[in-house]
C-alpha positions as CSV (number, residue, x, y, z in Angstrom):
1,X,-19.7,-56.8,-29.8
2,X,-18.4,-53.9,-27.6
3,X,-21.1,-51.5,-26.4
4,X,-18.6,-49.0,-25.1
5,X,-15.9,-47.2,-26.8
6,X,-12.3,-48.4,-25.7
7,X,-10.2,-46.1,-23.8
8,X,-7.0,-45.0,-25.4
9,X,-4.1,-47.6,-24.5
10,X,-1.5,-45.1,-23.9
11,X,-3.5,-43.4,-21.0
12,X,-2.1,-43.8,-17.7
13,X,-3.7,-43.7,-14.2
14,X,-1.8,-42.8,-11.0
15,X,-2.8,-41.7,-7.4
16,X,-3.2,-38.1,-6.6
17,X,-3.4,-35.8,-3.7
18,X,-6.5,-36.1,-1.5
19,X,-9.0,-33.2,-2.0
20,X,-9.5,-30.7,0.7
21,X,-12.5,-32.6,2.1
22,X,-10.3,-35.8,2.4
23,X,-11.7,-37.7,-0.6
24,X,-9.1,-39.5,-2.6
25,X,-8.4,-38.4,-6.2
26,X,-6.3,-39.7,-9.2
27,X,-4.4,-38.2,-12.1
28,X,-5.5,-39.5,-15.5
29,X,-2.4,-38.6,-17.8
30,X,-2.7,-38.1,-21.7
31,X,0.9,-38.4,-22.8
32,X,0.2,-37.4,-26.4
33,X,-1.2,-34.0,-25.4
34,X,1.0,-34.0,-22.0
35,X,-2.2,-33.2,-20.1
36,X,-3.5,-34.2,-16.8
37,X,-7.1,-34.8,-15.5
38,X,-7.9,-35.0,-11.9
39,X,-10.7,-37.4,-11.2
40,X,-12.5,-38.3,-8.1
41,X,-13.2,-41.7,-6.6
42,X,-16.6,-42.4,-8.5
43,X,-14.7,-41.8,-11.9
44,X,-11.9,-44.1,-10.8
45,X,-14.1,-46.9,-9.8
46,X,-15.9,-46.6,-13.1
47,X,-12.9,-46.5,-15.3
48,X,-11.5,-49.4,-13.3
49,X,-14.5,-51.5,-14.5
50,X,-14.3,-50.3,-18.0
51,X,-13.7,-53.9,-19.3
52,X,-17.3,-54.9,-18.2
53,X,-18.3,-53.0,-21.4
54,X,-21.8,-52.4,-20.2
55,X,-22.7,-48.9,-18.4
56,X,-25.5,-50.6,-16.3
57,X,-23.1,-53.3,-15.4
58,X,-20.5,-51.0,-14.3
59,X,-22.7,-48.9,-12.2
60,X,-24.2,-51.9,-10.6
61,X,-20.7,-53.3,-9.8
62,X,-19.5,-50.0,-8.3
63,X,-22.7,-49.8,-6.2
64,X,-22.4,-53.4,-5.0
65,X,-18.6,-53.5,-4.4
66,X,-18.0,-50.0,-2.8
67,X,-20.0,-47.7,-0.4
68,X,-20.8,-45.3,-3.4
69,X,-24.3,-45.0,-4.9
70,X,-24.0,-44.1,-8.5
71,X,-26.7,-43.8,-11.3
72,X,-26.5,-44.1,-15.0
73,X,-26.4,-40.2,-15.1
74,X,-23.1,-40.2,-13.4
75,X,-21.7,-42.6,-16.0
76,X,-23.0,-40.5,-18.8
77,X,-21.2,-37.4,-17.3
78,X,-18.0,-39.4,-17.2
79,X,-18.3,-40.8,-20.8
80,X,-19.2,-37.2,-22.1
81,X,-16.0,-35.9,-20.4
82,X,-13.9,-38.7,-22.0
83,X,-15.4,-38.1,-25.3
84,X,-15.0,-34.2,-25.1
85,X,-11.2,-34.5,-24.0
86,X,-10.6,-37.2,-26.9
87,X,-9.6,-39.9,-24.5
88,X,-11.6,-42.6,-26.3
89,X,-10.4,-44.6,-29.3
90,X,-12.2,-43.3,-32.5
91,X,-13.9,-46.4,-33.6
92,X,-16.8,-44.9,-35.9
93,X,-17.3,-42.3,-38.6
94,X,-18.9,-40.1,-36.0
95,X,-15.8,-40.3,-33.7
96,X,-13.5,-39.6,-36.8
97,X,-15.7,-36.6,-37.7
98,X,-15.5,-35.3,-34.2
99,X,-11.7,-35.5,-34.2
100,X,-11.5,-33.9,-37.6
101,X,-13.8,-31.1,-36.4
102,X,-11.5,-30.6,-33.3
103,X,-8.5,-30.5,-35.3
104,X,-10.1,-27.9,-37.7
105,X,-11.3,-25.8,-34.8
106,X,-7.8,-25.9,-33.2
107,X,-6.1,-25.0,-36.4
108,X,-5.4,-21.4,-36.5
109,X,-5.1,-19.3,-39.5
110,X,-1.7,-17.3,-40.0
111,X,-3.4,-14.2,-38.9
112,X,-5.0,-15.7,-35.7
113,X,-1.7,-17.4,-34.9
114,X,0.1,-14.3,-35.0
115,X,-2.8,-12.4,-33.0
116,X,-2.5,-15.0,-30.2
117,X,1.3,-15.6,-30.1
118,X,3.0,-12.2,-31.2
119,X,3.2,-11.4,-27.6
120,X,4.2,-14.8,-26.2
121,X,6.1,-17.3,-28.5
122,X,7.5,-20.5,-27.0
123,X,10.6,-21.8,-28.7
124,X,11.7,-25.3,-27.4
125,X,15.4,-25.6,-27.6
126,X,16.5,-28.8,-25.8
127,X,15.4,-32.1,-24.5
128,X,17.2,-32.3,-21.3
129,X,16.4,-35.8,-20.0
130,X,19.7,-37.4,-21.1
131,X,21.5,-34.7,-19.2
132,X,19.2,-34.9,-16.3
133,X,19.8,-38.8,-16.2
134,X,23.7,-38.3,-16.2
135,X,23.9,-35.3,-13.9
136,X,21.1,-35.7,-11.3
137,X,23.3,-37.5,-8.9
138,X,25.5,-34.5,-8.7
139,X,22.7,-32.3,-7.7
140,X,21.6,-34.2,-4.8
141,X,23.8,-32.3,-2.4
142,X,21.6,-29.4,-2.9
143,X,18.6,-31.2,-1.5
144,X,20.3,-32.0,1.9
145,X,19.3,-29.7,4.9
146,X,23.2,-29.2,5.7
147,X,23.5,-27.3,2.3
148,X,20.9,-24.8,3.1
149,X,22.6,-24.2,6.5
150,X,25.8,-23.4,4.6
151,X,23.7,-21.1,2.4
152,X,22.3,-19.4,5.4
153,X,25.7,-19.1,6.9
154,X,27.3,-17.7,3.7
155,X,24.4,-15.2,3.3
156,X,24.8,-14.0,6.7
157,X,28.5,-13.5,6.3
158,X,28.2,-11.7,3.1
159,X,25.5,-9.3,4.7
160,X,27.8,-8.5,7.7
161,X,30.6,-7.7,5.4
162,X,28.5,-5.6,3.0
163,X,27.2,-3.7,5.9
164,X,30.8,-2.5,6.8
165,X,31.1,-1.1,3.2
166,X,27.5,-0.1,2.5
167,X,28.2,3.3,0.6
168,X,30.8,1.5,-1.6
169,X,28.2,-1.4,-2.2
170,X,25.3,0.7,-3.4
171,X,27.6,2.7,-5.7
172,X,29.1,-0.3,-7.3
173,X,26.9,-0.6,-10.3
174,X,27.8,3.0,-11.6
175,X,31.4,2.3,-12.1
176,X,30.7,-0.3,-14.6
177,X,28.5,1.1,-17.2
178,X,31.1,0.5,-20.1
179,X,30.8,-2.1,-22.6
180,X,32.8,-4.7,-20.7
181,X,30.8,-4.1,-17.7
182,X,27.6,-4.4,-19.5
183,X,28.8,-7.8,-21.2
184,X,29.6,-9.1,-17.7
185,X,26.3,-8.1,-16.3
186,X,24.5,-9.7,-19.2
187,X,26.6,-13.0,-18.6
188,X,25.6,-12.8,-14.8
189,X,22.0,-12.3,-15.6
190,X,22.0,-15.3,-18.1
191,X,23.7,-17.6,-15.8
192,X,21.2,-16.8,-13.0
193,X,18.3,-17.5,-15.2
194,X,19.8,-20.8,-16.6
195,X,20.3,-21.9,-12.9
196,X,16.9,-20.8,-12.2
197,X,15.5,-23.3,-14.9
198,X,17.9,-26.1,-14.0
199,X,16.6,-25.8,-10.2
200,X,13.1,-26.6,-11.6
201,X,14.2,-29.3,-14.0
202,X,16.4,-31.1,-11.4
203,X,13.7,-30.9,-8.8
204,X,11.0,-32.3,-11.0
205,X,13.3,-35.2,-12.1
206,X,14.1,-36.0,-8.6
207,X,10.5,-36.6,-7.9
208,X,9.9,-38.9,-11.0
209,X,8.7,-36.3,-13.5
210,X,9.8,-36.3,-17.1
211,X,11.1,-32.9,-18.3
212,X,10.4,-32.9,-22.0
213,X,11.8,-29.6,-23.1
214,X,13.5,-26.4,-22.2
215,X,13.7,-23.3,-24.4
216,X,13.0,-19.6,-24.8
217,X,9.7,-17.8,-24.6
218,X,9.7,-14.5,-26.3
219,X,7.6,-12.2,-24.0
220,X,6.8,-9.0,-25.9
221,X,10.1,-9.9,-27.9
222,X,12.1,-10.1,-24.8
223,X,13.6,-13.6,-24.4
224,X,12.6,-15.4,-21.2
225,X,13.7,-19.0,-20.3
226,X,11.2,-21.6,-19.5
227,X,11.1,-25.4,-18.4
228,X,8.1,-27.7,-19.1
229,X,7.4,-29.2,-15.7
230,X,3.8,-30.2,-16.5
231,X,4.3,-33.8,-15.2
232,X,4.5,-32.3,-11.8
233,X,0.9,-32.7,-11.5
234,X,1.4,-36.5,-11.3
235,X,3.3,-36.2,-8.0
236,X,0.9,-37.1,-5.2
237,X,2.6,-35.1,-2.5
238,X,1.8,-31.3,-2.1
239,X,4.9,-30.6,-0.5
240,X,6.9,-32.2,-3.3
241,X,4.9,-30.1,-5.8
242,X,5.7,-26.9,-3.8
243,X,9.5,-27.9,-3.9
244,X,9.2,-28.1,-7.8
245,X,7.5,-24.8,-7.9
246,X,9.9,-23.0,-5.7
247,X,13.0,-24.5,-6.8
248,X,13.8,-21.8,-9.4
249,X,13.5,-18.9,-6.9
250,X,15.5,-20.9,-4.1
251,X,18.2,-21.5,-6.6
252,X,18.6,-17.7,-7.3
253,X,18.4,-16.9,-3.6
254,X,21.1,-19.3,-2.8
255,X,23.2,-17.8,-5.8
256,X,22.5,-14.4,-4.5
257,X,23.9,-15.3,-1.0
258,X,27.2,-16.6,-2.6
259,X,27.1,-13.4,-4.8
260,X,27.0,-11.3,-1.9
261,X,30.0,-12.9,-0.2
262,X,31.8,-12.8,-3.6
263,X,31.4,-9.0,-3.8
264,X,33.1,-8.5,-0.5
265,X,36.3,-10.6,-1.8
266,X,36.5,-9.8,-5.4
267,X,38.7,-7.1,-6.8
268,X,37.1,-4.1,-8.7
269,X,36.3,-5.1,-12.1
270,X,33.4,-6.6,-14.3
271,X,33.3,-9.8,-12.1
272,X,32.5,-7.6,-9.0
273,X,29.9,-5.7,-10.9
274,X,28.1,-9.0,-11.9
275,X,28.4,-10.4,-8.4
276,X,26.6,-7.1,-7.4
277,X,23.9,-7.6,-9.7
278,X,23.4,-11.2,-8.7
279,X,23.3,-10.1,-5.1
280,X,20.7,-7.5,-5.6
281,X,18.6,-6.8,-8.6
282,X,18.3,-10.5,-10.1
283,X,16.8,-12.2,-7.2
284,X,14.5,-9.1,-6.3
285,X,13.3,-9.0,-9.9
286,X,12.7,-12.9,-9.9
287,X,10.7,-12.6,-6.7
288,X,8.6,-9.6,-7.8
289,X,7.8,-11.3,-11.2
290,X,7.8,-15.0,-10.5
291,X,6.2,-14.9,-7.0
292,X,3.1,-13.3,-8.5
293,X,0.2,-15.6,-8.5
294,X,-1.8,-13.5,-10.9
295,X,0.0,-14.8,-14.1
296,X,1.0,-18.3,-14.8
297,X,4.6,-18.0,-13.2
298,X,6.0,-19.8,-10.3
299,X,3.9,-18.0,-7.7
300,X,0.7,-19.3,-9.4
301,X,1.7,-22.9,-9.3
302,X,3.0,-22.5,-5.8
303,X,-0.2,-21.1,-4.7
304,X,-2.3,-23.8,-6.6
305,X,-0.3,-26.4,-4.9
306,X,-0.5,-24.9,-1.6
307,X,-4.3,-24.6,-2.0
308,X,-4.4,-28.0,-3.6
309,X,-6.5,-26.5,-6.4
310,X,-5.5,-27.4,-10.0
311,X,-6.5,-24.9,-12.5
312,X,-6.9,-22.2,-10.0
313,X,-7.3,-19.4,-12.2
314,X,-10.2,-21.0,-14.2
315,X,-12.0,-22.0,-11.0
316,X,-11.5,-18.7,-9.3
317,X,-12.7,-17.0,-12.4
318,X,-15.7,-19.1,-12.6
319,X,-16.6,-18.5,-9.0
320,X,-15.9,-14.7,-9.6
321,X,-18.3,-14.6,-12.6
322,X,-20.9,-16.6,-10.6
323,X,-20.6,-13.9,-7.8
324,X,-20.9,-11.1,-10.1
325,X,-23.9,-12.6,-12.0
326,X,-25.8,-13.3,-8.8
327,X,-25.0,-9.8,-7.3
328,X,-26.3,-8.2,-10.6
329,X,-29.0,-10.3,-11.7
330,X,-30.0,-12.9,-9.1
331,X,-30.1,-15.9,-11.6
332,X,-30.1,-18.3,-8.5
333,X,-27.3,-20.5,-10.3
334,X,-25.7,-23.2,-8.2
335,X,-22.1,-22.3,-7.3
336,X,-19.7,-23.7,-9.7
337,X,-18.1,-26.0,-7.3
338,X,-18.8,-26.7,-3.5
339,X,-16.3,-25.0,-1.1
340,X,-16.2,-23.6,2.3
341,X,-17.4,-20.1,2.9
342,X,-13.8,-19.0,3.6
343,X,-12.5,-20.6,0.6
344,X,-15.3,-19.0,-1.6
345,X,-14.5,-15.6,-0.3
346,X,-10.8,-16.1,-1.0
347,X,-11.5,-17.2,-4.5
348,X,-13.8,-14.3,-5.3
349,X,-11.3,-11.8,-4.0
350,X,-8.4,-13.5,-5.8
351,X,-10.3,-13.5,-9.1
352,X,-10.9,-9.7,-8.8
353,X,-7.3,-9.2,-7.8
354,X,-6.2,-11.1,-10.9
355,X,-8.5,-9.4,-13.2
356,X,-7.3,-5.9,-12.0
357,X,-3.6,-7.0,-12.1
358,X,-4.0,-8.4,-15.6
359,X,-5.9,-5.1,-16.6
360,X,-2.9,-3.2,-15.7
361,X,-0.4,-5.5,-17.1
362,X,-2.0,-6.0,-20.5
363,X,-2.6,-2.2,-20.8
364,X,1.0,-1.7,-20.0
365,X,2.1,-4.3,-22.6
366,X,-0.2,-2.4,-25.1
367,X,1.5,0.9,-24.4
368,X,4.9,-0.8,-24.8
369,X,3.8,-2.4,-28.2
370,X,2.4,1.2,-29.1
371,X,5.7,2.9,-28.4
372,X,7.9,0.2,-29.9
373,X,6.7,0.5,-33.5
374,X,6.0,3.5,-35.9
375,X,2.8,5.3,-35.2
376,X,0.4,3.7,-37.5
377,X,1.4,0.1,-36.8
378,X,1.9,0.8,-33.1
379,X,-1.7,2.2,-32.9
380,X,-3.1,-0.8,-34.8
381,X,-1.2,-3.3,-32.4
382,X,-2.4,-1.4,-29.4
383,X,-6.0,-1.7,-30.5
384,X,-5.5,-5.5,-31.3
385,X,-3.9,-6.0,-27.8
386,X,-6.5,-4.0,-26.1
387,X,-9.4,-5.5,-27.8
388,X,-8.1,-9.3,-27.5
389,X,-7.0,-9.3,-24.0
390,X,-9.1,-6.6,-22.3
391,X,-12.2,-5.8,-24.2
392,X,-12.9,-9.4,-25.6
393,X,-13.2,-11.1,-22.1
394,X,-15.6,-8.2,-21.1
395,X,-17.7,-8.4,-24.4
396,X,-18.0,-12.3,-24.0
397,X,-19.4,-11.9,-20.4
398,X,-21.8,-9.4,-21.4
399,X,-23.0,-11.4,-24.3
400,X,-23.3,-14.5,-22.0
401,X,-25.6,-12.5,-19.7
402,X,-27.6,-11.1,-22.6
403,X,-28.2,-14.8,-23.8
404,X,-29.8,-15.3,-20.4
405,X,-32.1,-12.3,-20.4
406,X,-35.0,-14.6,-20.4
407,X,-34.0,-15.8,-16.9
408,X,-34.2,-12.3,-15.4
409,X,-37.0,-11.5,-13.1
410,X,-37.7,-8.3,-11.2
411,X,-36.1,-8.9,-7.8
412,X,-33.9,-7.0,-5.4
413,X,-30.9,-7.7,-7.3
414,X,-32.2,-6.5,-10.6
415,X,-33.7,-3.4,-9.1
416,X,-30.4,-2.4,-7.5
417,X,-28.6,-3.1,-10.7
418,X,-31.2,-1.1,-12.8
419,X,-30.8,1.6,-10.6
420,X,-27.1,1.8,-10.4
421,X,-27.1,1.3,-14.1
422,X,-29.4,4.2,-14.7
423,X,-27.4,6.4,-12.5
424,X,-24.1,5.6,-14.2
425,X,-25.6,6.0,-17.7
426,X,-26.9,9.5,-16.8
427,X,-23.5,10.3,-15.3
428,X,-21.6,9.4,-18.5
429,X,-24.3,9.9,-21.2
430,X,-26.2,13.0,-20.3
431,X,-24.7,16.4,-21.0
432,X,-24.8,17.6,-17.3
433,X,-21.1,18.5,-17.2
434,X,-20.6,22.3,-18.2
435,X,-17.9,24.6,-17.6
436,X,-14.1,24.3,-18.3
437,X,-11.8,24.7,-15.5
438,X,-8.3,26.0,-16.3
439,X,-5.2,27.5,-14.8
440,X,-5.2,31.3,-15.2
441,X,-3.2,34.3,-14.3
442,X,-4.9,37.7,-13.8
443,X,-3.3,41.1,-13.4
444,X,-3.7,44.8,-13.9
445,X,-5.4,46.0,-17.3
446,X,-2.6,48.5,-17.9
447,X,0.8,47.9,-16.7
448,X,4.3,48.6,-18.3
449,X,7.6,48.0,-17.1
450,X,10.5,50.5,-17.7
451,X,14.1,49.2,-18.2
452,X,17.5,50.7,-18.4
453,X,18.2,51.3,-22.2
454,X,21.9,51.6,-22.0
455,X,24.5,50.9,-19.3
456,X,24.1,54.1,-17.1
457,X,24.1,55.7,-13.7
458,X,21.4,57.3,-11.7
459,X,21.6,61.2,-11.6
460,X,20.1,63.7,-9.4
461,X,18.7,65.9,-12.2
462,X,15.1,65.0,-11.2
463,X,13.7,63.4,-8.1
464,X,13.7,59.5,-8.2
465,X,10.2,57.9,-8.2
466,X,9.5,55.9,-5.2
467,X,7.3,52.6,-4.7
468,X,3.6,53.5,-4.5
469,X,4.0,57.1,-5.9
470,X,1.2,58.2,-8.0
471,X,2.2,59.5,-11.4
472,X,0.6,61.2,-14.4
473,X,1.3,60.4,-18.0
474,X,4.7,62.1,-19.0
475,X,6.1,62.5,-15.4
476,X,9.8,61.9,-15.0
477,X,10.5,58.9,-13.0
478,X,14.3,59.0,-13.1
479,X,17.1,60.6,-15.2
480,X,20.1,58.4,-16.2
481,X,23.4,59.3,-17.7
482,X,25.6,57.1,-20.0
483,X,29.3,58.4,-20.3
484,X,29.7,56.1,-23.1
485,X,26.5,57.3,-24.9
486,X,27.5,60.8,-24.1
487,X,31.0,60.3,-25.6
488,X,29.6,58.8,-28.8
489,X,27.1,61.7,-29.2
490,X,29.7,64.3,-28.7
491,X,31.9,62.6,-31.3
492,X,29.1,62.4,-33.7
493,X,28.1,65.9,-33.3
494,X,31.8,66.8,-34.0
495,X,32.1,64.7,-37.1
496,X,28.6,66.0,-38.3
497,X,29.7,69.7,-37.9
498,X,32.9,69.1,-39.9
499,X,31.1,67.3,-42.6
500,X,28.6,70.2,-42.8
501,X,31.3,72.7,-43.0
502,X,33.0,70.7,-45.9
503,X,29.7,70.5,-47.8
504,X,29.3,74.3,-47.4
505,X,32.8,74.9,-48.8
506,X,32.8,72.1,-51.5
507,X,32.2,74.7,-54.2
508,X,35.3,76.7,-53.3
509,X,37.7,73.8,-52.7
510,X,38.8,71.6,-55.8
511,X,39.9,68.8,-53.3
512,X,36.4,68.6,-51.8
513,X,34.9,69.1,-55.2
514,X,36.5,65.8,-56.3
515,X,34.5,64.0,-53.7
516,X,31.3,64.8,-55.5
517,X,28.0,63.6,-53.9
518,X,29.9,60.9,-51.7
519,X,30.5,63.8,-49.2
520,X,27.0,64.8,-48.9
521,X,26.1,61.3,-48.5
522,X,28.6,61.1,-45.5
523,X,27.0,64.1,-44.0
524,X,23.6,62.9,-44.1
525,X,24.7,59.7,-42.6
526,X,26.4,61.5,-39.8
527,X,23.3,63.5,-39.1
528,X,21.3,60.3,-38.9
529,X,23.9,58.9,-36.4
530,X,23.5,62.1,-34.3
531,X,19.8,62.0,-34.6
532,X,19.8,58.4,-33.3
533,X,22.3,59.0,-30.4
534,X,20.1,62.0,-29.4
535,X,17.1,59.7,-29.2
536,X,19.0,57.1,-27.1
537,X,20.1,60.1,-24.8
538,X,16.4,61.2,-24.4
539,X,15.5,57.5,-23.6
540,X,17.7,57.9,-20.6
541,X,15.1,60.0,-19.0
542,X,12.3,57.5,-18.0
543,X,8.7,58.8,-18.0
544,X,5.4,57.5,-17.0
545,X,3.5,56.1,-20.0
546,X,0.2,56.8,-18.5
547,X,-1.4,57.7,-15.2
548,X,-0.9,55.1,-12.5
549,X,1.1,54.0,-9.5
550,X,5.0,53.3,-9.4
551,X,6.2,49.9,-8.3
552,X,9.8,49.3,-7.8
553,X,11.9,47.0,-5.7
554,X,15.2,48.9,-6.1
555,X,16.6,51.4,-3.5
556,X,17.7,53.7,-6.0
557,X,20.1,56.7,-5.4
558,X,22.0,59.1,-7.4
559,X,25.3,57.6,-8.5
560,X,23.9,54.0,-8.6
561,X,25.3,52.2,-11.7
562,X,22.7,49.9,-13.6
563,X,23.3,47.4,-16.4
564,X,21.6,47.6,-19.7
565,X,18.2,45.8,-19.5
566,X,17.9,46.3,-15.7
567,X,14.2,46.4,-14.6
568,X,13.6,49.6,-12.7
569,X,10.0,50.5,-12.5
570,X,6.5,49.4,-13.1
571,X,3.7,51.6,-13.8
572,X,0.3,50.1,-13.0
573,X,-2.9,51.6,-14.2
574,X,-5.4,52.8,-11.7
575,X,-8.3,50.6,-12.6
576,X,-9.1,47.4,-14.5
577,X,-8.1,43.7,-14.7
578,X,-7.2,41.5,-17.5
579,X,-5.8,37.9,-17.7
580,X,-5.2,34.7,-19.6
581,X,-6.3,31.2,-19.1
582,X,-4.8,28.1,-20.7
583,X,-7.0,25.2,-21.8
584,X,-6.2,21.8,-23.4
585,X,-7.1,20.8,-26.9
586,X,-10.4,19.2,-26.0
587,X,-11.7,22.2,-24.3
588,X,-10.5,25.0,-26.7
589,X,-13.5,24.3,-29.1
590,X,-16.0,24.6,-26.1
591,X,-15.0,28.1,-25.1
592,X,-16.1,31.0,-27.2
593,X,-15.7,34.8,-27.1
594,X,-18.1,36.2,-24.6
595,X,-18.5,33.2,-22.3
596,X,-18.6,34.0,-18.5
597,X,-15.5,33.5,-16.5
598,X,-15.4,33.0,-12.8
599,X,-11.6,33.5,-11.5
600,X,-10.8,32.2,-7.9
601,X,-7.4,33.3,-7.0
602,X,-4.8,31.5,-5.0
603,X,-5.0,34.0,-2.3
604,X,-7.8,33.5,0.0
605,X,-8.3,37.1,0.8
606,X,-9.3,37.8,-2.8
607,X,-12.9,36.9,-3.6
608,X,-14.1,35.5,-6.9
609,X,-14.0,37.7,-9.8
610,X,-16.4,37.5,-12.6
611,X,-15.2,38.5,-16.2
612,X,-15.7,37.4,-19.8
613,X,-13.7,35.8,-22.4
614,X,-12.6,38.3,-25.0
615,X,-10.6,36.1,-27.5
616,X,-9.5,32.5,-27.9
617,X,-6.4,31.6,-29.8
618,X,-6.9,28.9,-32.5
619,X,-3.3,28.0,-32.6
620,X,-1.7,26.2,-29.7
621,X,1.1,28.2,-27.9
622,X,4.5,27.3,-28.7
623,X,6.1,28.7,-25.7
624,X,4.5,29.6,-22.3
625,X,5.0,33.2,-21.2
626,X,3.5,32.7,-17.8
627,X,6.2,31.2,-15.7
628,X,4.0,31.0,-12.6
629,X,1.8,28.5,-14.2
630,X,4.8,26.3,-15.4
631,X,5.2,23.0,-13.8
632,X,9.1,23.4,-13.5
633,X,8.1,26.2,-11.2
634,X,5.4,24.5,-9.2
635,X,2.6,25.5,-11.6
636,X,-0.2,23.2,-13.0
637,X,0.8,23.2,-16.7
638,X,3.3,20.5,-17.7
639,X,6.2,22.1,-19.6
640,X,9.8,21.4,-20.5
641,X,12.6,24.0,-20.1
642,X,14.6,24.2,-23.0
643,X,18.4,24.2,-22.0
644,X,19.6,26.5,-24.6
645,X,16.9,29.1,-25.0
646,X,15.5,28.7,-21.4
647,X,12.0,28.8,-23.0
648,X,8.9,27.0,-21.5
649,X,7.6,24.6,-24.1
650,X,4.2,22.9,-23.2
651,X,4.2,19.2,-23.3
652,X,0.6,19.0,-24.6
653,X,-1.3,21.0,-27.0
654,X,-2.3,24.2,-25.0
655,X,-4.6,27.1,-26.1
656,X,-4.6,30.7,-24.6
657,X,-8.0,32.2,-23.6
658,X,-7.8,35.9,-23.1
659,X,-10.0,37.2,-20.2
660,X,-11.3,40.7,-19.9
661,X,-14.3,42.8,-18.9
662,X,-13.6,42.2,-15.2
663,X,-15.6,44.8,-13.1
664,X,-12.6,45.8,-10.9
665,X,-12.7,49.2,-9.4
666,X,-9.1,49.3,-8.8
667,X,-6.1,47.5,-10.5
668,X,-4.4,44.5,-8.9
669,X,-0.9,45.4,-8.0
670,X,0.6,42.3,-9.6
671,X,-0.3,39.2,-11.5
672,X,-1.9,36.5,-9.4
673,X,-2.4,32.9,-10.2
674,X,-5.6,31.1,-9.7
675,X,-8.3,28.9,-11.5
676,X,-10.7,30.1,-14.0
677,X,-14.1,28.4,-14.6
678,X,-15.1,29.2,-18.1
679,X,-18.8,28.6,-18.9
680,X,-18.3,26.3,-21.9
681,X,-21.0,24.3,-23.7
682,X,-22.3,21.4,-21.7
683,X,-21.0,17.8,-22.8
684,X,-21.3,14.4,-21.5
685,X,-18.3,12.5,-20.4
686,X,-18.9,9.9,-23.1
687,X,-19.0,12.3,-25.7
688,X,-15.8,14.0,-24.4
689,X,-14.1,10.6,-24.3
690,X,-15.3,9.9,-27.9
691,X,-13.9,13.1,-29.1
692,X,-10.6,12.6,-27.2
693,X,-10.4,9.0,-28.7
694,X,-11.0,10.3,-32.3
695,X,-8.3,13.2,-32.0
696,X,-5.9,10.6,-30.7
697,X,-6.6,8.2,-33.7
698,X,-6.4,11.3,-36.2
699,X,-3.1,12.3,-34.6
700,X,-1.4,9.2,-34.3
701,X,-2.7,7.6,-37.4
702,X,-1.1,10.4,-39.5
703,X,-4.5,11.8,-40.7
């Protein structure tokens, strides 16, 4: 009667590459799941003696026939691995129950399946083995050294020819933005990606691997071709595995070399635009994406083969988590796997670099998903993406450390972690952060500009005010004359005099009497016109609105013609300063009238000015009327300049804070930009972040 469960008959065992320490290894292939397991020498020797059907006999035979010294515990570890990976024949109800439990655990609900696959769905389209069997011999020419010498010569020739027409080369793409050009570019891109995948497929087939499927993977709904080269792990030679992993990128580089030469000889047209694209952006994009070892693309498998470390990510992450736990809590756990100090440092750094890279990539994908769909669905998918790919691994690691809280002891690592944790907790939770910093502009308390009311010229009827001249309220600054306005006034006065005479004579003239009250209405309208024109003429005499100092940039002289609306003078009051600051939506609720304001001007010769908040607008500004603060003119506030109205529209919710009660003994001559620190209520960074998130959810969720 069998004492050991039999191995599954379809399993195959083949030699693998030697480990970094020189020990032999073997690859155990499970064809049903298309998975490979790397096993060492002890496991191979025990599997080779499986027909002995007795654990003690197998261990004794290995110890007697080899230089290994195994124990029954080593055999238990092996059989546990075989049972866990379902590599044993299910011969008992317990085995059947275990398989059923594994199948049930692997079966996902529709919601969970969508959660795991809506960003990456693989659709197998083709089984290429018959095609590879038939055409592989034609691809052999690509593996000869002479072929790559030809590729290098073609690339060099193409680069020399392109360098002579460099300006034309870099402007090629702009000339083919029509529909035909876009179709040609799409065809060129598709051909490049198909050849990329066939590079992997033919190379894997050349080294004895079966290529079960080729298809399309929908990466954030963007189609990306893929080739299943899982069997590359059964290739014992590391150099051969590296060639399989690099074949796709090398194919595109060779294609780029020929495309560069083709651009130099093709006539203008869509074909030339496609050649330009193949010669530039396609291979650069391929190297940028596929050469990265941080995701499971070509670069990852190349690095894994070069280091001879299967499951590189999982093993690096295990060492990275171990390093973090040891530095934070000092568990004194053994290293997940033995390796040289240099290799350990590399794996720790690689794990952190991968985590950081994936954080950026997943967060970017979450933003793409958010902006792709309508607000409510986009916000929900953003939360799902962020929670599943970013928050879930962090929560899982925190939970794993929490379950081991009984292993914690007060030592150097825990004291250091407690100190840093308390410091960070206080930094983010305690409401020590007070004051609101905002861009501001301050100027004189009383200032008024004087403009030309009508097209007119300067007269010498009164002395023209000069820059810096002190004036009193009502003083004449300049007298203008408008011939057009004078002519209209004279014509109006003549018409009014005529109508007045007709009204006075109406009772004595039957013709005038027939006009009735309409004549008097015309006379009253003429009087109103004369009154209005007289007022406009009076406005041509510019007077100081209050006591102050005149500011003008114009070199004014009698006879100078000025257009309507021209800015002539500014009259600045003798004392007082006021201004405005602009705060964001989060800070508007923290600012109240009466709060202290410390204004630091952008001019170093002006010291800090202490004022108070006089009012806070509760409605965000629709347009910014302080151009010096606008980003389009070098200011700190992000705005967009409307092309039609030339108004400055803030890109984010911005609120105006009015500043006054500034103890300035004299007025500032002009508006000065600076930074205002407003004494708002103290808040913690954590509370501000929560309020910010709540406002985003409220706004984007349509509440």
